[in-house]
N, C-alpha and C positions, 0 to 999 in steps of 0.2 A: 048745935054750935059747930061755930065758924073755927077752924083752924089756922094760923098762920104762918107761914114759913119763916126760920129765923134767917136770919142775914146772911150765914155759910150757905146756904142752902139756896137762898138767891143768888149770890154770887155765882155758885156753881152753876146755875141753870141759865146763867148770861154764854150769848152768844160768840165765839172768836172771831176775833174781829180778820178779814182778810188780807189787810196790808200787814198787818203783824205776822203772818204766817209766810209773807214772801220776803219781808229780810230773812227770819233765821234762816230760809234754805240758800240764799245767797250768800251768806257768810260760810257756811259749810262747803258750798261750793268750791269759794274761795279759796278755802284752808287747802281742800282738795288739791285742786290745780298747783298750788303751791307747793306740797309736798310734792307732787309726781314731777314736775320743773325741777326743785331740788335733786330728786335723784337723777333725772334725765343730766344734768350738769353733772354730777358726782359721776355717772358711771362714761361719760364723753371726757370729762377728764383724766380718768385712769384709761379708757384705751390710748389717748393720745399718749399719756405717758410710756404705756407698754411697747407702743408703735415707734417710741423713742428708743425705750431701750433693748427693741429687737433688733431696730435698725443698726444701733453701736453696736451689737454684740454683733450681728455678720460683719459690721466692718473689721472688728477683732479678729475675728474666725477666719475671713479672707487673707488678712494680716499675716496670720501665723501659720496659713498653710503655705505661704508664698515664701517665709522662711525657714519653715521644716523642710522643704524640700530642699531646697537650697542649703542647707546646712549638712543635709544629709548629702547631699553629693559633693559637698565639699569635704567632708569628710572622710569618703568614701575616695575618692583620689588623693588625697593628702595625709593618710592611715599613717604610712612609715614616717611620712616628716614630723606630724603630731608628736609620734611616740621619740623622736631622736629630741625633738624640741625639751619634752620631760626627762630625758637625761641631759641635757646639756642645759636648761634654763634653773633646775630645783636645785636647793644649796645640799649639801652634803647630811646625812643623816635627817633627811626631811622627808614627809610622805608626799610622793609624786602625783601633786593636784595643781592644777593650773587651769584658765581661764580665758577667754579671749571674745573681744566684741563684733560685730556685725560689721566694722569696720574694715577687718581682714577679707570677708566674703565679697566685700564691696570692690576692694582693692585688686581682688583675683578676679571679677568680674561674674560673681555668682549672682550677686544681687545690685540691683541698680543704686546709684548714687541719695534716690531719696530713701535710701533705707540707711542712712547714716545715724550714729548712736542718738536715741533720744527723741525718732520722728517716726513717722509710719502712726496707723490707728492706736495700736495698742498705747505708743507716748502722748498721742492729742487724746485721748480720753480718758487713761486711768495715769499717766504721766510715769507709766513704766518702762526701762529698755530689757532689752535683751541680751545674757549673756550666756556661752558655750564652756559651760564646766564639764573636766573631762580628769578623769584619775586613770592610774596604771594599776593594774593586778593580775596577779598570774592564773592561769585558765584553770589552773587544780584549787585553786581557791579565789574562787571569785569576788567574796564578800570581802577581803584583806586591803586595803591600801599598801601598795608597795613602797617602802623609803629607799631613796636614793642614796645606797651603802654602797661602801669602796667594792663588796662581795658582788652587790648586785652589777657594778659596771663590768668587773670580770668575768659577769655572764650575760654582758649584753649581745653578743654574737648568737649563742643559742637560745636567749631570748626570742631573739626578732628572726630565725632563719626560717618560720613558717614550716618547720619540722616539727609538731605534737606528734610526741608520743608518750602515754599515762605509765608514768614512773620512771620514764629514763630522759626524755626530753620534753621539758615543761614550755609554755609560750608565754610572751606577755600579751595581754588585752588592754584593748580601752574602753571603759564606762563614758559615754559621752552624753549631758544632757543638756539641753534646749532650754532655758530658765527666764522667766521675766521676773525684772527685781525692780522696786521703786524707786526710783528718782528724787532729786531733790523735794519738789511739790508732788510726789506720786502716793496713791491712796490703795488699801488693798482692794481686791475685787471679790463682790459679794459671793457666796455660795452659790444663789440662784441665778446669778449672770456667771459663773464662773464654767458650772455646770452647763450651761447653756452653751457657751463658747466653744465646751470641749464637742459637744454633740455635731454643733453648725461643723466644724472642719471639717470633720468626715476622716480623721486620720489616727488609725486604732493606736498610735504611739503617744498621741496627746493628754495630757491630764489635767490635774486642776490639784493645788495644794490647800488644803482647808485652812480659813485664818485660825488663831492662837486662840481668838474669844469664842470660837466655835468647839474645838477641839480639846481644850484644856491644856493646860501650862507643860503639865507631865508628860505630854503626849508629842513624840518627836514629829517633826515633819514630813510627813510624806506623801510623793505624787500617787496619784488613783487615776485611771482610766474611766471613761464614761461606762458608768452604771458597774464602779468596783471592781472592773475585768481585769486591773492588772494594778501591783503599788510597788512602788521605788521608794527606799527611805534616801532620804536626802541628809543624813547625818555626817556622811565623810565629807560635804561641802562646809559644815558649817562655820570651822575655823577659817575658809577663806570667804565666805559670805554670811555673816551671823545674821543679816535681816532675813534671811530664810527661814530661820524660826515665827517669823511673825504671820507665814502664810500669805492666804488670798492671792497667789503667785499659779502661773498657769504653765507645765512645765511638758515637756515632750522628749522620750525616748529617742536618741538617735544613734547610739553604738552601745553594743551590750557584748561581754565576754563571752566567746564561741560563737555567738550569734553572728556577731559583726555589725553593719549598719543595718538598723532595722529600715528597708526600704525596700517597696518593687521597684525601684529607680536605680538602685545602687547599693553596692556590696563594697565591700573592702577590699579585697582581694580579687574581684570577678566581676566589672563594672557591665551590662547588659542593658545600657539603653540607647542603642543606636541601631535598633532594626535588626539584630543579630537571628538569624535563624526564623524570619519574617512568617515560612509558613506551619511553624512548632507552635503550640501556647506554651508561654512561659510556664514555668512549675511543673513540668509535665515529662514521663521518660523520653518521647520523643525529643523535646527540647533540647532535654540533656546528653542526647547520642549525638544530635546536631552539633551542640555545644565542643564535645567533646572529637569531633572528625575531624579531617585535614582541613576542611570546606568551612567550619562551623564561624571561623571569626570573618566571615564577608559580610559587607554591610548591605542592607539593599534602600539605602536612601544616598540624595545628595548630603554633602558637607560643605556647610557654608559659612565663612569665618568674618565676623564682623569686627571694627575699631571701635572702642567706645569711652565714653567720657569717665573716668574713674572719679574723679574729685568734684565733679558738676560745673566746673568752669566754661563749659561751652566749647572745649577743645578736645578732640579724640586725642586722649595722649597713651591709651594702651592699644598695643596691636598684636595681634594672636600671631603664632608662630608653630611649626612643627619642629622637634629636634629630637636628636638621638635615632633616626633613621640610619639604618643600615644598606637599605636596599628600594629602590623607587620604579618597579617595573610596571607598564603603561599595558592594556590590552592589545591584543593584534589587530589590525586593521579593520574593516567592516566594510561590506557592502553594502546600503540599506536601501538602492533602487533596482538590484536584481541585474546588472547589466554585465554583471562578471569582473567588474572593475572598482576596487575599494575607494571608497571616497569617506573615510571616516577615520581620523588616525589621532594618536594618542598626541599633546601639543601640550607645550609651554608658553604660555603670554607672560606681557609686563614683566620678564625677568631683566635685571640690571646686574648682575654680577653671578660669576660662578669663580669661586677661591677654593683651594686646596689647604687642608688640615695642617695644622703644624702644632709639633707637641709641646711648643714653649708659647702658646697662645698668639701665633701670627707672627714672631719676627724671624722666620724663612729657613729656622735650623732643619735639618734632615730628623725625621722620627725615630731614626737610629741609623748607626754606622753602616755604609753600604746600600740604603733605600732613599730613592729620590723620590721627592714629590712629584707626581706627574697627574695632569690630567687625560683621560683617552678617551677620543671619541672613535669608535670603532664599528664603522659601516662602510659597507662597498663603495658609496658614492655618498661623499658631505658636500652639502651645496653651501655656501655662503652668499647672500645677495646685500647688496649696497656696499659700503665702504668698509672696507677690511682694516684695520689698524694692528698691525703687528710688530711686535718689540724681540729684538734677537732670537728672529725665526729661525729653528732647525729643520731642516727638509733630509729626511734620511731615504726617502723613496722618490718617484717618479714626482713632479710639478705641472700639472697643466694647467695653464693662464689662457683664459679666451678673449679677456679683455683686456683695457691696458692696466699695466702694472709699474710701480715704484718703487724699487727696491732700494731701501739705504743702508742696512748691514744685514746681510743675509750669509748664513753659514748653510751651504748645503755639501753633501756629501755621495748625491747622485748624481744624476749626469741631468743637462737640461736643455731642453730641446723647443722649438720655437715651431707650430703649425706643422706638426709631424714629420719634420724636417731633421736629414740625419747627422746635422753639424752638431755637437756637441758645444753649446756655448760657450759655458765654463773655460772649456780650453783657451780661449780669447779674453778670461776675464782675470786680471792681476790680482793675485791676493795679498802683493804688498810692492808698492812704486815709491821711488824718491830718488832725488838729485845729489850725487856726490861728487866732492871736490877732494881733488888730487893735488897737493902740492909740492912743487920739485924746486930745490935750492937753486939758484943760479951757478951756472956752469959755462965757462968763458971757450973754453974749448970743447972739441967736437967729442960726445961722451954719449953712453946708451943707459939711460937711469928708470926702476923702475918703483911705482908703489903700487899696494895692495888693500881692497878692504873684504872682508868675511861677511857674508851675507846667511850664514847658516842660520840665525836666530829668526829667519823669515821665512825658510824654507821647509816648513810643517805641512803636511799635505795630508786630508783625510782619506781612509778608504786605502783605494788601489792605486789614486793618483800619483804623479813623480813632479818634483819640485824642477824646474827649469828657469834659466835666467836668462832675461835677455836684454840688450844694454844699445844704447845711443849714444856717440861721440856729440855733445851741445858744443863744445869749440873751447877754446885757453883765454887764458888774462895773463899778459905781462905788463906790470903796472900801468894797468889801464883797461878798456873795456874789455871785454870777450872779443877775439878777434877769429875771423873765419880763417879755416885751415886754409883755404886758397888764395891766403892776403899774400900782401907785397914781401913781410918779412920772411926769407927762406933761413934763417939761422935754426930754424926747426925743422930737420929732414921727415920726421915719421912720429906721428902719435897713434898706438895700437893699442886696444883693449881685448883681453882675454878674461875668458872663464875657466872654471875645475866642476868636480861632480860634489867637492865639497863645499862650495860656495864659496870660495874666493874669487873674487874679479879683482883684475890685474891692468894696470895701464904702464905701456912703455913706451918713454920720452927719448928721441934719438936725435941729436943736432948739439947745437951750442946757443944760450940764451944767456947775455949777460945780467938780466934780472930775476927773480922769483916767477915761476910759471905756476897758474892753476887753471888745471884741465878740470873740466866739467862734465859730468856722464850721468845721462838719465839711466837708470837701473830698474828693471820689473822682474818681479815673480811671478812665473805662474805655475798652477798645478794640473797637469794635464795626462789623459791618459796615456797608458804605452801600449802597445803602439797606437800612436794618436787617430781619431777617427778622420777619415777623408772627407772634401769637405764636397757638398754635392755639387753635379753641372759640370 
């Protein structure tokens, strides 16, 4: 009996065609390739996005580091002024809370002009700006903001004298926080970016305020350091800046009660940022002993001051200066080449003017009765090179001039010699000179008349000098020009001129003169030594 296979059995026994198998494998491979490619593209996009975010965070972190350091130094050097502003600028019976922007730091030279409000990495990336929030507290109760009351004003001196003693003398301290706040187009910083920025700053005092949508509406805003290392409530500043409650902000502690400015570079009462005690590590017992010693304020580096452009207009409009000095002492001369001759000296160059201080701001009034404003150069030898212009010079000792000198108005109380001579030249320099006219009325008959002039007002001499009058008869005039004494007119027999120690200069006219006569005399007053110094030769 012959058995026939069913149609299903025959179909199953038919071989698979090679072409059909190859087509199925190609489709699977294509799907595999596409899935791998899609994964690579997604991964690459995430890597690019992460890199962009990392770069943005680094830019903001670098921005914050510079602003934090500048703010800490500014507050350290202006601590007392900020306290005074809180007293003066806050209204009566209101909390002593205030703020200022980076414009103040730029204007004072602590930041370049590119950090004007709303600029920098923080402003460009997140649309946020910086503000410096500060409030006044008592050291004995640092959590309570002081109110500007009349009683507080009365205690202002004791609260700011730096002499804290528990239970006896309280002190006013500042809590200062540098905070980022959103501008008109600003946005909150996401927690993953905010915490990463805090880490990148490397500043222990920099923290982050979580956004309100993360912490919850009922949780007050708190700035927290990296890895929750510290926390600072920002509730005392909410009335001044309500947007703090939204969070997503960066915050840096600048100054705390008791502690002062939180920085290794600055302290509110003792700034140690100029390489003082360079051989001793900071924050050690040896460093503290060095600072407390008499030489602890020594600097081991040069100080170079530069003018700067505070408003970014290309012009150097802020120029540094030093004020409040009572003494400027240079080092002793040095012998740097071991030849036993000093070759390095203290010098001042590019100096324009030296002026004396006046109590009234420069009007020239004396500081007090009987105290003259003087500028003293106390050296055995003072050498002036070049042209020296002196107005109203007074020389009380010897004056030695080796070159040509032109003296217009000189008041000398000592002697004056040239080239080591023995003759005092001042004996022959008149202190007053003038022409005097003596008028005699007409005398037709022979007679003798006198006329007198007192010169005592010109006879004041300094020191031990004595006033001496000398005179010369120039001539006389009778209704015409001056005529010589040996003229043809014999009506006048004699004209005599004499003087006395009281300063009277007398002219005596003898003869007869039908017309009025004017006698002209040249008079001079000398201040001479008594006895006079004999001329050499």
